[in-house]
A tleap script that builds the chain and sets N, CA, C and O, in Angstrom:
source leaprc.protein.ff14SB
mol = sequence {
  NMET SER ALA PHE VAL LEU ASP ALA SER VAL
  ALA LEU ALA TRP CYS PHE ALA ASP GLU ALA
  THR PRO ALA THR ASP ALA VAL LEU ASP ARG
  LEU GLY GLN GLU GLU ALA ALA ALA PRO ALA
  LEU TRP ARG LEU GLU VAL ALA ASN ALA LEU
  ALA MET ALA GLU ARG ARG GLY ARG LEU SER
  PRO ALA GLY LEU THR ARG SER VAL ALA LEU
  LEU GLN GLN LEU VAL VAL ALA ILE ASP GLY
  GLU GLY SER GLU ARG ALA PHE ARG GLU LEU
  LEU ASP LEU ALA ARG SER GLU ARG LEU THR
  VAL TYR ASP ALA ALA TYR LEU GLU LEU ALA
  LEU ARG LEU GLY LEU PRO LEU ALA SER LYS
  ASP VAL ARG LEU ARG GLY ALA ALA THR ARG
  LEU GLY LEU ALA LEU LEU GLY CVAL
}
set mol.1.N position { -16.799 9.869 9.401 }
set mol.1.CA position { -16.031 10.916 8.849 }
set mol.1.C position { -14.872 10.614 8.971 }
set mol.1.O position { -14.439 10.401 10.103 }
set mol.2.N position { -13.901 10.488 7.665 }
set mol.2.CA position { -12.512 10.557 7.995 }
set mol.2.C position { -11.710 11.447 8.536 }
set mol.2.O position { -11.719 12.578 8.050 }
set mol.3.N position { -11.042 11.219 9.395 }
set mol.3.CA position { -10.039 11.959 10.013 }
set mol.3.C position { -8.320 12.846 9.184 }
set mol.3.O position { -7.564 13.772 9.478 }
set mol.4.N position { -8.468 11.765 8.019 }
set mol.4.CA position { -6.663 12.121 7.857 }
set mol.4.C position { -6.502 11.912 6.443 }
set mol.4.O position { -7.685 11.984 6.110 }
set mol.5.N position { -5.957 11.734 5.529 }
set mol.5.CA position { -5.708 10.939 3.923 }
set mol.5.C position { -4.119 10.364 4.508 }
set mol.5.O position { -3.218 10.772 5.241 }
set mol.6.N position { -4.417 9.241 3.725 }
set mol.6.CA position { -3.227 7.969 4.503 }
set mol.6.C position { -2.145 7.763 2.632 }
set mol.6.O position { -3.124 7.336 2.020 }
set mol.7.N position { -1.605 7.770 2.112 }
set mol.7.CA position { -0.458 7.737 1.030 }
set mol.7.C position { -0.152 6.249 1.386 }
set mol.7.O position { 0.128 5.744 2.473 }
set mol.8.N position { -0.264 5.796 0.370 }
set mol.8.CA position { 0.268 4.758 0.354 }
set mol.8.C position { 1.791 4.414 0.794 }
set mol.8.O position { 2.105 3.245 1.022 }
set mol.9.N position { 2.923 5.697 0.929 }
set mol.9.CA position { 4.206 5.326 1.627 }
set mol.9.C position { 4.100 4.820 3.165 }
set mol.9.O position { 4.655 3.848 3.679 }
set mol.10.N position { 3.307 5.675 3.687 }
set mol.10.CA position { 3.065 5.408 5.098 }
set mol.10.C position { 2.472 4.148 5.645 }
set mol.10.O position { 2.647 3.853 6.827 }
set mol.11.N position { 1.757 3.370 4.809 }
set mol.11.CA position { 0.804 2.010 4.788 }
set mol.11.C position { 2.146 1.052 4.753 }
set mol.11.O position { 2.407 0.232 5.633 }
set mol.12.N position { 2.969 1.303 3.558 }
set mol.12.CA position { 3.958 0.463 3.109 }
set mol.12.C position { 4.938 0.538 4.337 }
set mol.12.O position { 5.500 -0.516 4.638 }
set mol.13.N position { 5.089 1.164 4.751 }
set mol.13.CA position { 6.161 1.418 6.365 }
set mol.13.C position { 5.816 0.230 7.609 }
set mol.13.O position { 6.495 -0.409 8.412 }
set mol.14.N position { 4.224 0.349 7.232 }
set mol.14.CA position { 3.801 -1.273 8.158 }
set mol.14.C position { 4.124 -2.226 8.122 }
set mol.14.O position { 4.162 -2.956 9.113 }
set mol.15.N position { 4.616 -2.702 6.493 }
set mol.15.CA position { 4.888 -3.823 5.811 }
set mol.15.C position { 6.430 -3.905 5.640 }
set mol.15.O position { 6.742 -5.014 5.204 }
set mol.16.N position { 7.225 -3.294 5.791 }
set mol.16.CA position { 8.244 -3.263 5.548 }
set mol.16.C position { 9.174 -2.609 7.569 }
set mol.16.O position { 8.779 -1.485 7.875 }
set mol.17.N position { 10.002 -3.137 8.445 }
set mol.17.CA position { 10.324 -3.088 9.244 }
set mol.17.C position { 11.274 -1.864 9.227 }
set mol.17.O position { 11.236 -1.165 10.239 }
set mol.18.N position { 12.394 -1.378 7.914 }
set mol.18.CA position { 13.218 -0.677 8.211 }
set mol.18.C position { 12.881 0.662 7.901 }
set mol.18.O position { 13.483 1.715 8.114 }
set mol.19.N position { 10.954 0.219 6.932 }
set mol.19.CA position { 10.591 1.768 6.690 }
set mol.19.C position { 9.872 2.528 7.987 }
set mol.19.O position { 9.666 3.733 8.130 }
set mol.20.N position { 9.497 1.203 9.065 }
set mol.20.CA position { 8.805 2.144 10.208 }
set mol.20.C position { 9.604 3.231 10.949 }
set mol.20.O position { 10.778 3.536 10.739 }
set mol.21.N position { 8.658 3.825 11.964 }
set mol.21.CA position { 9.177 5.219 12.304 }
set mol.21.C position { 8.490 5.039 13.723 }
set mol.21.O position { 8.744 3.855 13.945 }
set mol.22.N position { 7.860 5.444 14.683 }
set mol.22.CA position { 7.306 6.317 16.011 }
set mol.22.C position { 6.012 6.357 15.284 }
set mol.22.O position { 4.958 5.759 15.505 }
set mol.23.N position { 6.358 7.233 14.335 }
set mol.23.CA position { 5.293 8.256 13.499 }
set mol.23.C position { 4.742 7.487 12.442 }
set mol.23.O position { 4.261 8.396 11.765 }
set mol.24.N position { 4.503 6.530 11.888 }
set mol.24.CA position { 4.515 5.757 10.980 }
set mol.24.C position { 2.882 4.720 12.123 }
set mol.24.O position { 1.660 4.571 12.086 }
set mol.25.N position { 3.796 4.413 12.745 }
set mol.25.CA position { 3.139 3.112 14.012 }
set mol.25.C position { 1.961 4.221 14.961 }
set mol.25.O position { 0.896 3.878 15.475 }
set mol.26.N position { 2.616 5.648 14.956 }
set mol.26.CA position { 1.438 5.909 15.600 }
set mol.26.C position { 0.109 6.384 14.285 }
set mol.26.O position { -1.054 6.407 14.688 }
set mol.27.N position { 0.307 6.633 13.216 }
set mol.27.CA position { -1.004 6.485 12.182 }
set mol.27.C position { -1.369 6.041 12.088 }
set mol.27.O position { -2.505 6.408 11.786 }
set mol.28.N position { -1.095 4.185 12.168 }
set mol.28.CA position { -1.678 2.852 12.787 }
set mol.28.C position { -1.837 3.087 14.070 }
set mol.28.O position { -1.988 2.042 14.702 }
set mol.29.N position { -1.858 3.859 14.585 }
set mol.29.CA position { -2.688 3.788 16.260 }
set mol.29.C position { -3.932 4.176 15.900 }
set mol.29.O position { -4.957 3.495 15.932 }
set mol.30.N position { -3.799 5.314 15.552 }
set mol.30.CA position { -4.977 6.316 14.973 }
set mol.30.C position { -5.727 5.645 14.205 }
set mol.30.O position { -6.875 6.022 14.439 }
set mol.31.N position { -5.730 4.581 13.136 }
set mol.31.CA position { -6.716 3.618 12.119 }
set mol.31.C position { -6.943 3.049 12.923 }
set mol.31.O position { -7.693 2.170 12.499 }
set mol.32.N position { -6.701 2.847 14.559 }
set mol.32.CA position { -8.050 1.729 15.603 }
set mol.32.C position { -8.695 2.579 15.823 }
set mol.32.O position { -9.776 2.092 16.154 }
set mol.33.N position { -8.738 3.423 15.853 }
set mol.33.CA position { -10.298 5.062 16.322 }
set mol.33.C position { -10.443 5.904 15.284 }
set mol.33.O position { -10.765 7.071 15.505 }
set mol.34.N position { -10.255 5.505 14.155 }
set mol.34.CA position { -10.010 7.002 13.165 }
set mol.34.C position { -10.154 6.242 12.072 }
set mol.34.O position { -9.601 5.142 12.096 }
set mol.35.N position { -11.043 6.703 10.673 }
set mol.35.CA position { -11.165 6.383 9.693 }
set mol.35.C position { -10.494 7.315 8.904 }
set mol.35.O position { -10.602 8.538 8.998 }
set mol.36.N position { -9.421 6.357 7.700 }
set mol.36.CA position { -8.589 7.285 7.371 }
set mol.36.C position { -9.921 7.032 5.597 }
set mol.36.O position { -10.852 6.289 5.285 }
set mol.37.N position { -8.916 8.533 4.786 }
set mol.37.CA position { -9.594 8.567 2.910 }
set mol.37.C position { -8.580 7.972 2.233 }
set mol.37.O position { -7.557 7.665 2.845 }
set mol.38.N position { -8.694 7.758 1.068 }
set mol.38.CA position { -7.221 7.224 0.302 }
set mol.38.C position { -7.820 7.560 -0.860 }
set mol.38.O position { -9.001 7.852 -1.049 }
set mol.39.N position { -6.884 7.496 -1.658 }
set mol.39.CA position { -7.953 7.509 -3.580 }
set mol.39.C position { -7.689 6.160 -4.205 }
set mol.39.O position { -6.725 5.402 -4.099 }
set mol.40.N position { -8.924 6.065 -4.952 }
set mol.40.CA position { -8.676 4.545 -5.451 }
set mol.40.C position { -7.614 4.182 -6.035 }
set mol.40.O position { -7.551 3.540 -7.084 }
set mol.41.N position { -6.962 4.473 -5.553 }
set mol.41.CA position { -5.721 3.682 -6.608 }
set mol.41.C position { -4.418 3.052 -5.531 }
set mol.41.O position { -3.625 2.120 -5.668 }
set mol.42.N position { -4.648 4.052 -4.436 }
set mol.42.CA position { -4.351 3.452 -3.316 }
set mol.42.C position { -3.869 2.346 -2.825 }
set mol.42.O position { -2.957 2.097 -2.037 }
set mol.43.N position { -5.228 1.212 -3.887 }
set mol.43.CA position { -4.996 -0.670 -3.231 }
set mol.43.C position { -4.112 -0.856 -4.291 }
set mol.43.O position { -3.257 -1.721 -4.100 }
set mol.44.N position { -4.094 -0.281 -5.340 }
set mol.44.CA position { -3.448 -0.635 -6.247 }
set mol.44.C position { -1.882 -0.632 -6.063 }
set mol.44.O position { -0.991 -1.432 -6.349 }
set mol.45.N position { -1.933 0.765 -5.389 }
set mol.45.CA position { -0.320 0.736 -5.942 }
set mol.45.C position { 0.483 0.365 -4.330 }
set mol.45.O position { 1.692 0.345 -4.102 }
set mol.46.N position { -0.408 0.156 -3.585 }
set mol.46.CA position { -0.078 -0.670 -1.930 }
set mol.46.C position { 0.227 -2.114 -2.617 }
set mol.46.O position { 1.151 -2.683 -2.036 }
set mol.47.N position { -0.469 -3.056 -4.012 }
set mol.47.CA position { -0.863 -4.229 -4.013 }
set mol.47.C position { 0.475 -4.129 -4.584 }
set mol.47.O position { 1.364 -4.722 -3.974 }
set mol.48.N position { 0.851 -3.340 -5.884 }
set mol.48.CA position { 2.358 -3.347 -6.587 }
set mol.48.C position { 3.291 -3.227 -5.747 }
set mol.48.O position { 4.308 -3.907 -5.605 }
set mol.49.N position { 2.786 -2.021 -4.988 }
set mol.49.CA position { 4.490 -1.996 -4.840 }
set mol.49.C position { 5.107 -3.736 -3.291 }
set mol.49.O position { 6.265 -3.722 -2.874 }
set mol.50.N position { 4.425 -4.514 -2.950 }
set mol.50.CA position { 4.443 -5.516 -2.565 }
set mol.50.C position { 4.284 -6.515 -3.266 }
set mol.50.O position { 4.764 -7.476 -2.666 }
set mol.51.N position { 3.847 -6.818 -4.262 }
set mol.51.CA position { 4.320 -7.427 -5.110 }
set mol.51.C position { 5.996 -7.618 -5.863 }
set mol.51.O position { 6.908 -8.436 -5.982 }
set mol.52.N position { 5.639 -6.374 -6.194 }
set mol.52.CA position { 7.420 -5.766 -6.405 }
set mol.52.C position { 8.354 -6.658 -5.015 }
set mol.52.O position { 8.809 -7.751 -5.353 }
set mol.53.N position { 8.497 -6.422 -4.228 }
set mol.53.CA position { 8.995 -6.204 -2.664 }
set mol.53.C position { 9.285 -7.661 -2.950 }
set mol.53.O position { 10.456 -7.978 -3.157 }
set mol.54.N position { 8.059 -8.839 -2.989 }
set mol.54.CA position { 7.923 -9.806 -2.319 }
set mol.54.C position { 9.022 -10.593 -3.573 }
set mol.54.O position { 9.601 -11.650 -3.323 }
set mol.55.N position { 9.208 -9.619 -5.358 }
set mol.55.CA position { 9.678 -10.849 -6.211 }
set mol.55.C position { 11.150 -9.898 -6.266 }
set mol.55.O position { 11.765 -10.233 -7.279 }
set mol.56.N position { 11.657 -9.167 -5.741 }
set mol.56.CA position { 12.473 -8.882 -5.531 }
set mol.56.C position { 13.518 -9.133 -4.039 }
set mol.56.O position { 14.547 -8.473 -3.889 }
set mol.57.N position { 13.073 -10.144 -3.051 }
set mol.57.CA position { 13.385 -10.838 -2.580 }
set mol.57.C position { 13.085 -10.054 -1.257 }
set mol.57.O position { 13.356 -10.719 -0.257 }
set mol.58.N position { 12.472 -8.496 -0.951 }
set mol.58.CA position { 12.076 -7.858 0.067 }
set mol.58.C position { 11.695 -8.099 1.376 }
set mol.58.O position { 12.030 -7.724 2.499 }
set mol.59.N position { 10.540 -9.168 0.653 }
set mol.59.CA position { 9.405 -9.697 1.251 }
set mol.59.C position { 9.028 -10.874 1.564 }
set mol.59.O position { 7.898 -11.020 1.098 }
set mol.60.N position { 9.325 -11.695 2.043 }
set mol.60.CA position { 9.384 -13.272 1.640 }
set mol.60.C position { 7.352 -13.172 1.771 }
set mol.60.O position { 6.583 -12.251 2.047 }
set mol.61.N position { 7.096 -15.076 1.295 }
set mol.61.CA position { 5.515 -14.926 1.091 }
set mol.61.C position { 5.117 -14.716 2.204 }
set mol.61.O position { 4.685 -13.674 2.698 }
set mol.62.N position { 5.227 -15.528 2.553 }
set mol.62.CA position { 4.789 -15.188 4.488 }
set mol.62.C position { 4.704 -13.664 5.093 }
set mol.62.O position { 3.755 -13.488 5.857 }
set mol.63.N position { 5.255 -12.942 4.943 }
set mol.63.CA position { 6.216 -11.424 4.896 }
set mol.63.C position { 4.376 -10.638 4.540 }
set mol.63.O position { 3.549 -10.075 5.259 }
set mol.64.N position { 4.445 -11.131 2.616 }
set mol.64.CA position { 3.295 -10.840 1.725 }
set mol.64.C position { 1.834 -11.073 2.679 }
set mol.64.O position { 1.094 -10.231 3.189 }
set mol.65.N position { 1.788 -12.115 2.681 }
set mol.65.CA position { 0.697 -12.887 3.380 }
set mol.65.C position { 0.488 -11.561 4.714 }
set mol.65.O position { -0.342 -10.669 4.533 }
set mol.66.N position { 1.241 -11.599 5.845 }
set mol.66.CA position { 1.071 -11.091 6.937 }
set mol.66.C position { 0.824 -9.628 6.727 }
set mol.66.O position { -0.066 -9.134 7.419 }
set mol.67.N position { 1.569 -8.727 5.751 }
set mol.67.CA position { 1.549 -7.637 5.223 }
set mol.67.C position { -0.349 -7.162 4.937 }
set mol.67.O position { -1.008 -6.321 5.547 }
set mol.68.N position { -0.952 -8.461 3.327 }
set mol.68.CA position { -1.894 -7.782 3.120 }
set mol.68.C position { -2.759 -8.066 4.148 }
set mol.68.O position { -3.583 -7.165 4.303 }
set mol.69.N position { -2.926 -9.407 5.251 }
set mol.69.CA position { -4.094 -9.406 6.225 }
set mol.69.C position { -4.213 -7.943 7.425 }
set mol.69.O position { -5.177 -7.575 8.098 }
set mol.70.N position { -2.918 -7.415 7.327 }
set mol.70.CA position { -2.549 -6.335 7.994 }
set mol.70.C position { -3.760 -4.912 7.783 }
set mol.70.O position { -4.499 -4.399 8.623 }
set mol.71.N position { -3.524 -4.516 5.970 }
set mol.71.CA position { -3.928 -4.010 5.345 }
set mol.71.C position { -5.579 -3.803 5.063 }
set mol.71.O position { -6.336 -2.860 4.835 }
set mol.72.N position { -5.670 -5.262 5.217 }
set mol.72.CA position { -6.988 -5.752 5.224 }
set mol.72.C position { -7.918 -5.414 6.412 }
set mol.72.O position { -9.088 -5.490 6.036 }
set mol.73.N position { -7.831 -5.139 7.446 }
set mol.73.CA position { -8.533 -4.768 8.519 }
set mol.73.C position { -8.143 -2.915 8.803 }
set mol.73.O position { -8.079 -2.323 9.881 }
set mol.74.N position { -7.932 -2.360 7.366 }
set mol.74.CA position { -7.750 -0.879 8.069 }
set mol.74.C position { -8.999 -0.458 7.281 }
set mol.74.O position { -9.464 -0.813 6.198 }
set mol.75.N position { -9.483 0.689 8.493 }
set mol.75.CA position { -11.036 1.432 7.516 }
set mol.75.C position { -9.768 2.468 7.291 }
set mol.75.O position { -8.856 3.183 7.704 }
set mol.76.N position { -10.664 1.804 6.124 }
set mol.76.CA position { -9.664 2.934 5.067 }
set mol.76.C position { -11.149 3.987 4.412 }
set mol.76.O position { -11.937 3.402 5.154 }
set mol.77.N position { -11.695 4.591 3.963 }
set mol.77.CA position { -12.834 4.942 2.909 }
set mol.77.C position { -11.958 5.114 1.735 }
set mol.77.O position { -10.787 5.494 1.752 }
set mol.78.N position { -12.730 4.761 0.633 }
set mol.78.CA position { -11.536 4.864 -1.006 }
set mol.78.C position { -12.713 5.734 -2.001 }
set mol.78.O position { -13.819 5.547 -2.508 }
set mol.79.N position { -11.841 6.612 -1.914 }
set mol.79.CA position { -12.722 7.350 -2.657 }
set mol.79.C position { -13.088 7.996 -4.217 }
set mol.79.O position { -12.693 9.138 -4.455 }
set mol.80.N position { -13.640 7.447 -4.978 }
set mol.80.CA position { -14.028 7.243 -5.947 }
set mol.80.C position { -14.114 8.621 -7.359 }
set mol.80.O position { -14.195 8.531 -8.584 }
set mol.81.N position { -14.080 9.193 -6.896 }
set mol.81.CA position { -14.172 10.924 -7.536 }
set mol.81.C position { -12.513 10.943 -7.987 }
set mol.81.O position { -12.409 11.785 -8.879 }
set mol.82.N position { -11.303 10.377 -7.721 }
set mol.82.CA position { -10.672 10.735 -8.439 }
set mol.82.C position { -10.203 10.549 -9.758 }
set mol.82.O position { -9.660 11.402 -10.461 }
set mol.83.N position { -10.450 9.371 -10.045 }
set mol.83.CA position { -10.210 9.643 -11.254 }
set mol.83.C position { -11.226 10.156 -12.320 }
set mol.83.O position { -11.070 9.766 -13.477 }
set mol.84.N position { -12.046 10.829 -12.084 }
set mol.84.CA position { -13.108 11.849 -12.697 }
set mol.84.C position { -12.206 13.577 -12.442 }
set mol.84.O position { -12.601 14.680 -12.819 }
set mol.85.N position { -10.859 13.207 -11.641 }
set mol.85.CA position { -10.748 14.599 -12.032 }
set mol.85.C position { -9.243 14.697 -12.223 }
set mol.85.O position { -8.453 15.499 -11.725 }
set mol.86.N position { -9.019 13.600 -13.137 }
set mol.86.CA position { -7.656 13.746 -13.115 }
set mol.86.C position { -7.190 14.397 -14.554 }
set mol.86.O position { -6.024 14.540 -14.920 }
set mol.87.N position { -8.345 14.746 -15.264 }
set mol.87.CA position { -7.815 15.739 -16.414 }
set mol.87.C position { -7.980 17.348 -16.091 }
set mol.87.O position { -7.476 18.225 -16.793 }
set mol.88.N position { -8.579 17.531 -15.195 }
set mol.88.CA position { -8.407 19.082 -14.228 }
set mol.88.C position { -7.916 18.765 -13.439 }
set mol.88.O position { -7.077 17.994 -13.906 }
set mol.89.N position { -7.749 18.814 -11.936 }
set mol.89.CA position { -7.608 19.341 -10.760 }
set mol.89.C position { -6.299 18.093 -10.452 }
set mol.89.O position { -5.331 18.367 -9.743 }
set mol.90.N position { -6.508 16.500 -11.222 }
set mol.90.CA position { -5.222 16.167 -10.912 }
set mol.90.C position { -3.737 17.179 -11.473 }
set mol.90.O position { -2.835 17.878 -11.011 }
set mol.91.N position { -4.516 16.419 -13.367 }
set mol.91.CA position { -3.321 17.224 -13.879 }
set mol.91.C position { -2.793 18.105 -13.066 }
set mol.91.O position { -1.680 17.856 -12.602 }
set mol.92.N position { -3.582 19.531 -12.655 }
set mol.92.CA position { -3.366 21.041 -13.300 }
set mol.92.C position { -2.392 20.816 -11.791 }
set mol.92.O position { -1.357 21.467 -11.650 }
set mol.93.N position { -2.887 19.777 -10.667 }
set mol.93.CA position { -2.089 19.854 -9.655 }
set mol.93.C position { -0.537 19.229 -9.548 }
set mol.93.O position { 0.311 19.787 -8.851 }
set mol.94.N position { -0.241 17.944 -10.354 }
set mol.94.CA position { 0.649 17.382 -10.599 }
set mol.94.C position { 1.516 18.460 -11.291 }
set mol.94.O position { 2.636 18.602 -10.801 }
set mol.95.N position { 1.135 19.396 -12.548 }
set mol.95.CA position { 2.194 20.244 -13.205 }
set mol.95.C position { 2.178 21.490 -12.266 }
set mol.95.O position { 3.350 21.861 -12.192 }
set mol.96.N position { 1.486 22.197 -11.614 }
set mol.96.CA position { 1.768 23.407 -10.701 }
set mol.96.C position { 3.292 22.902 -9.832 }
set mol.96.O position { 4.434 23.355 -9.749 }
set mol.97.N position { 2.486 21.613 -9.227 }
set mol.97.CA position { 3.500 20.796 -7.883 }
set mol.97.C position { 4.616 20.289 -7.901 }
set mol.97.O position { 5.492 20.016 -7.079 }
set mol.98.N position { 4.282 20.107 -10.137 }
set mol.98.CA position { 5.637 19.175 -9.933 }
set mol.98.C position { 6.081 17.931 -9.267 }
set mol.98.O position { 7.139 17.686 -8.688 }
set mol.99.N position { 4.575 16.879 -9.573 }
set mol.99.CA position { 4.305 15.789 -8.817 }
set mol.99.C position { 3.752 14.878 -10.061 }
set mol.99.O position { 3.324 15.237 -11.158 }
set mol.100.N position { 3.909 13.614 -9.516 }
set mol.100.CA position { 3.141 12.784 -10.217 }
set mol.100.C position { 1.653 12.455 -10.641 }
set mol.100.O position { 1.292 11.618 -9.815 }
set mol.101.N position { 0.724 12.668 -11.419 }
set mol.101.CA position { -0.596 12.494 -11.081 }
set mol.101.C position { -0.638 11.433 -9.777 }
set mol.101.O position { -1.695 11.938 -9.397 }
set mol.102.N position { -0.434 10.575 -8.942 }
set mol.102.CA position { -0.721 9.685 -8.039 }
set mol.102.C position { -0.120 10.705 -7.480 }
set mol.102.O position { -1.128 11.355 -7.761 }
set mol.103.N position { 0.552 11.473 -6.959 }
set mol.103.CA position { 0.806 11.806 -5.408 }
set mol.103.C position { -0.291 12.978 -5.317 }
set mol.103.O position { -0.835 13.402 -4.297 }
set mol.104.N position { -0.480 13.403 -6.693 }
set mol.104.CA position { -1.618 14.276 -6.860 }
set mol.104.C position { -3.276 14.490 -6.524 }
set mol.104.O position { -4.149 15.346 -6.381 }
set mol.105.N position { -2.984 12.892 -6.511 }
set mol.105.CA position { -4.712 12.067 -6.163 }
set mol.105.C position { -4.525 12.337 -5.156 }
set mol.105.O position { -5.610 12.824 -4.839 }
set mol.106.N position { -3.606 12.430 -3.906 }
set mol.106.CA position { -3.834 12.182 -2.264 }
set mol.106.C position { -3.527 13.864 -2.334 }
set mol.106.O position { -4.299 14.579 -1.694 }
set mol.107.N position { -2.778 14.298 -2.848 }
set mol.107.CA position { -3.119 15.743 -2.072 }
set mol.107.C position { -5.033 16.327 -2.633 }
set mol.107.O position { -6.188 16.321 -2.206 }
set mol.108.N position { -4.523 16.593 -3.384 }
set mol.108.CA position { -6.026 16.577 -4.163 }
set mol.108.C position { -7.262 16.296 -2.765 }
set mol.108.O position { -8.043 16.967 -2.090 }
set mol.109.N position { -6.827 14.921 -2.894 }
set mol.109.CA position { -8.056 14.583 -1.946 }
set mol.109.C position { -8.168 14.956 -0.314 }
set mol.109.O position { -9.090 14.938 0.502 }
set mol.110.N position { -6.569 15.347 -0.263 }
set mol.110.CA position { -6.801 16.310 1.462 }
set mol.110.C position { -6.912 17.895 0.980 }
set mol.110.O position { -6.935 18.777 1.838 }
set mol.111.N position { -6.968 18.158 -0.180 }
set mol.111.CA position { -7.625 19.592 -0.257 }
set mol.111.C position { -9.271 20.027 0.107 }
set mol.111.O position { -9.803 20.803 0.900 }
set mol.112.N position { -9.962 18.619 -1.426 }
set mol.112.CA position { -11.133 18.835 -0.942 }
set mol.112.C position { -11.296 18.443 0.541 }
set mol.112.O position { -11.233 19.268 1.453 }
set mol.113.N position { -11.464 17.415 0.676 }
set mol.113.CA position { -11.910 16.834 2.127 }
set mol.113.C position { -11.769 17.487 3.344 }
set mol.113.O position { -12.362 17.176 4.377 }
set mol.114.N position { -10.723 18.688 3.165 }
set mol.114.CA position { -10.212 19.868 3.985 }
set mol.114.C position { -9.599 18.753 5.677 }
set mol.114.O position { -9.943 18.980 6.837 }
set mol.115.N position { -8.841 17.845 5.281 }
set mol.115.CA position { -8.055 16.570 6.359 }
set mol.115.C position { -6.584 17.077 5.897 }
set mol.115.O position { -6.037 17.566 4.909 }
set mol.116.N position { -6.226 16.584 7.458 }
set mol.116.CA position { -4.563 16.196 6.930 }
set mol.116.C position { -4.219 15.012 6.553 }
set mol.116.O position { -4.858 13.995 6.825 }
set mol.117.N position { -2.716 15.073 5.602 }
set mol.117.CA position { -2.117 14.499 4.665 }
set mol.117.C position { -1.282 13.348 5.820 }
set mol.117.O position { -0.641 13.756 6.788 }
set mol.118.N position { -1.400 12.344 5.585 }
set mol.118.CA position { -0.021 11.345 6.105 }
set mol.118.C position { 0.636 10.486 4.975 }
set mol.118.O position { 0.337 9.324 4.702 }
set mol.119.N position { 1.680 11.340 4.305 }
set mol.119.CA position { 2.598 10.521 3.945 }
set mol.119.C position { 4.281 10.577 4.234 }
set mol.119.O position { 4.769 11.494 4.893 }
set mol.120.N position { 4.696 10.021 3.941 }
set mol.120.CA position { 5.814 9.952 3.853 }
set mol.120.C position { 7.102 10.193 2.369 }
set mol.120.O position { 8.313 9.974 2.347 }
set mol.121.N position { 6.157 10.724 1.284 }
set mol.121.CA position { 6.670 11.481 0.243 }
set mol.121.C position { 7.304 12.591 0.514 }
set mol.121.O position { 6.643 13.322 1.252 }
set mol.122.N position { 8.351 13.017 0.203 }
set mol.122.CA position { 9.177 14.781 0.483 }
set mol.122.C position { 8.422 15.349 -0.411 }
set mol.122.O position { 8.033 16.498 -0.200 }
set mol.123.N position { 8.161 14.858 -1.262 }
set mol.123.CA position { 7.792 16.162 -2.729 }
set mol.123.C position { 6.549 16.233 -2.570 }
set mol.123.O position { 6.015 17.342 -2.543 }
set mol.124.N position { 5.797 15.058 -2.427 }
set mol.124.CA position { 4.109 15.776 -1.846 }
set mol.124.C position { 3.464 15.956 -0.626 }
set mol.124.O position { 2.245 15.918 -0.456 }
set mol.125.N position { 4.593 16.216 0.490 }
set mol.125.CA position { 4.569 16.311 1.683 }
set mol.125.C position { 4.757 18.328 1.602 }
set mol.125.O position { 4.278 19.111 2.422 }
set mol.126.N position { 5.399 18.608 0.640 }
set mol.126.CA position { 6.383 19.609 0.717 }
set mol.126.C position { 5.506 20.599 -0.547 }
set mol.126.O position { 5.804 21.684 -1.046 }
set mol.127.N position { 4.463 19.783 -0.751 }
set mol.127.CA position { 3.078 20.481 -1.792 }
set mol.127.C position { 2.068 20.792 -1.018 }
set mol.127.O position { 1.348 21.758 -1.271 }
set mol.128.N position { 1.898 20.041 -0.017 }
set mol.128.CA position { 1.463 19.635 0.981 }
set mol.128.C position { 1.055 21.359 2.062 }
set mol.128.O position { 0.109 21.937 2.597 }
set mol.129.N position { 2.389 21.481 1.849 }
set mol.129.CA position { 2.734 22.672 3.284 }
set mol.129.C position { 2.732 23.749 2.508 }
set mol.129.O position { 2.213 24.818 2.826 }
set mol.130.N position { 3.483 23.452 1.139 }
set mol.130.CA position { 2.353 24.998 0.401 }
set mol.130.C position { 1.450 25.518 0.137 }
set mol.130.O position { 1.325 26.718 -0.108 }
set mol.131.N position { 0.454 24.491 0.143 }
set mol.131.CA position { -0.999 24.750 0.313 }
set mol.131.C position { -1.596 24.676 1.342 }
set mol.131.O position { -2.752 24.351 1.611 }
set mol.132.N position { -0.592 25.058 2.040 }
set mol.132.CA position { -1.252 25.366 3.634 }
set mol.132.C position { -2.073 23.785 3.973 }
set mol.132.O position { -3.192 24.128 4.353 }
set mol.133.N position { -2.034 22.924 3.988 }
set mol.133.CA position { -2.701 21.379 4.448 }
set mol.133.C position { -1.560 20.958 6.125 }
set mol.133.O position { -0.379 21.279 6.255 }
set mol.134.N position { -2.138 20.444 6.821 }
set mol.134.CA position { -1.725 20.392 7.985 }
set mol.134.C position { -1.261 19.032 7.940 }
set mol.134.O position { -2.313 18.394 7.924 }
set mol.135.N position { 0.125 17.831 7.895 }
set mol.135.CA position { 0.695 16.840 7.981 }
set mol.135.C position { 0.620 16.120 8.877 }
set mol.135.O position { 0.696 16.604 10.007 }
set mol.136.N position { 0.478 14.963 8.738 }
set mol.136.CA position { 0.352 14.136 10.124 }
set mol.136.C position { 2.649 13.448 10.304 }
set mol.136.O position { 3.400 12.875 9.515 }
set mol.137.N position { 2.827 13.993 11.773 }
set mol.137.CA position { 4.408 13.817 11.797 }
set mol.137.C position { 4.486 12.016 11.123 }
set mol.137.O position { 4.023 10.984 11.609 }
set mol.138.N position { 5.432 12.295 9.577 }
set mol.138.CA position { 6.082 11.186 9.810 }
set mol.138.C position { 6.876 11.187 8.933 }
set mol.138.O position { 7.685 10.264 8.832 }
savepdb mol mol.pdb
quit
């Protein structure tokens, strides 16, 4: 069973030295013993960010390869229900919390599973706090 919901912003911090913090490293350490959950868009969002980082010269081809190898080792349970909830719960959350529907997918998953959220996104963390979700310190 999953212990927390993992946002792409935390996973990407492990790929860029200037974004990593002791707190994001602690989340990575937790993944050595616990499983995370993420919406189906997680892999697409992370892969897109890596592709854009390489295209812009922020990440070398070797750095991209290292990042992908790290991410593929992680135990992340991908939730398939989010897209079915897009026009109901996700859209409602996005509207009420002034988030993108993508960020609402992480929030809805954490709410539905009753799990803490690991995110560096300020708006998403604020919404989680307002809705009574626990946050992992990142």
